[in-house]
C-alpha positions as CSV (number, residue, x, y, z in Angstrom):
1,X,24.7,1.8,14.6
2,X,22.6,4.7,15.8
3,X,19.0,5.2,16.7
4,X,19.3,8.8,15.6
5,X,17.0,9.2,12.5
6,X,19.1,12.1,11.3
7,X,22.0,9.7,10.7
8,X,20.1,7.5,8.2
9,X,22.3,6.4,5.3
10,X,21.1,4.9,2.1
11,X,21.9,1.3,1.2
12,X,24.5,0.9,-1.5
13,X,24.1,-1.8,-4.2
14,X,27.2,-3.5,-2.7
15,X,25.6,-3.5,0.8
16,X,22.3,-4.9,-0.6
17,X,24.2,-7.7,-2.4
18,X,26.1,-8.5,0.8
19,X,22.9,-8.5,2.8
20,X,21.3,-11.0,0.4
21,X,24.4,-13.2,0.4
22,X,24.5,-13.3,4.3
23,X,20.7,-13.9,4.4
24,X,21.1,-16.8,2.0
25,X,23.7,-18.3,4.3
26,X,21.1,-18.4,7.0
27,X,22.3,-15.6,9.2
28,X,19.8,-13.7,11.4
29,X,18.9,-10.1,10.9
30,X,20.8,-9.3,14.1
31,X,23.9,-11.1,12.9
32,X,23.7,-9.4,9.5
33,X,23.2,-6.0,11.1
34,X,26.3,-6.4,13.2
35,X,28.3,-7.3,10.1
36,X,27.0,-4.4,8.0
37,X,26.9,-1.8,10.8
38,X,23.1,-1.6,10.6
39,X,20.3,-2.2,13.1
40,X,18.4,-5.4,13.2
41,X,15.3,-3.5,12.2
42,X,17.1,-1.8,9.2
43,X,18.1,-5.2,7.9
44,X,14.6,-6.7,8.5
45,X,13.0,-3.7,6.7
46,X,15.3,-4.0,3.7
47,X,14.6,-7.7,3.5
48,X,10.9,-7.0,3.6
49,X,11.3,-4.5,0.8
50,X,13.0,-7.1,-1.4
51,X,10.3,-9.6,-0.7
52,X,7.7,-7.1,-1.8
53,X,9.6,-6.4,-5.0
54,X,10.0,-10.1,-5.9
55,X,8.5,-10.7,-9.3
56,X,7.9,-7.0,-10.0
57,X,9.4,-5.3,-13.0
58,X,10.5,-1.8,-13.5
59,X,7.9,0.5,-15.1
60,X,10.7,2.4,-16.8
61,X,12.8,-0.5,-18.3
62,X,10.4,-3.4,-18.2
63,X,13.1,-5.5,-16.6
64,X,13.0,-7.5,-13.3
65,X,14.6,-5.5,-10.4
66,X,18.3,-6.1,-10.2
67,X,18.3,-7.7,-6.8
68,X,16.0,-10.5,-8.1
69,X,17.7,-11.1,-11.4
70,X,19.7,-14.2,-11.3
């Protein structure tokens, strides 16, 4: 984990799935961050992005975003 903004790495689909699984188990953002090698704020921000996308559909495909399909 680094605070250097030049070392930002994108979230992979696998990491996002793992993030959501850990969150569903009731883990905190700090605990999830330690498991995934991310900061607490990175985890929190990603969870917020998912929350905003909930119920939205892709303008391109017309389908629900993959992380909310279930």
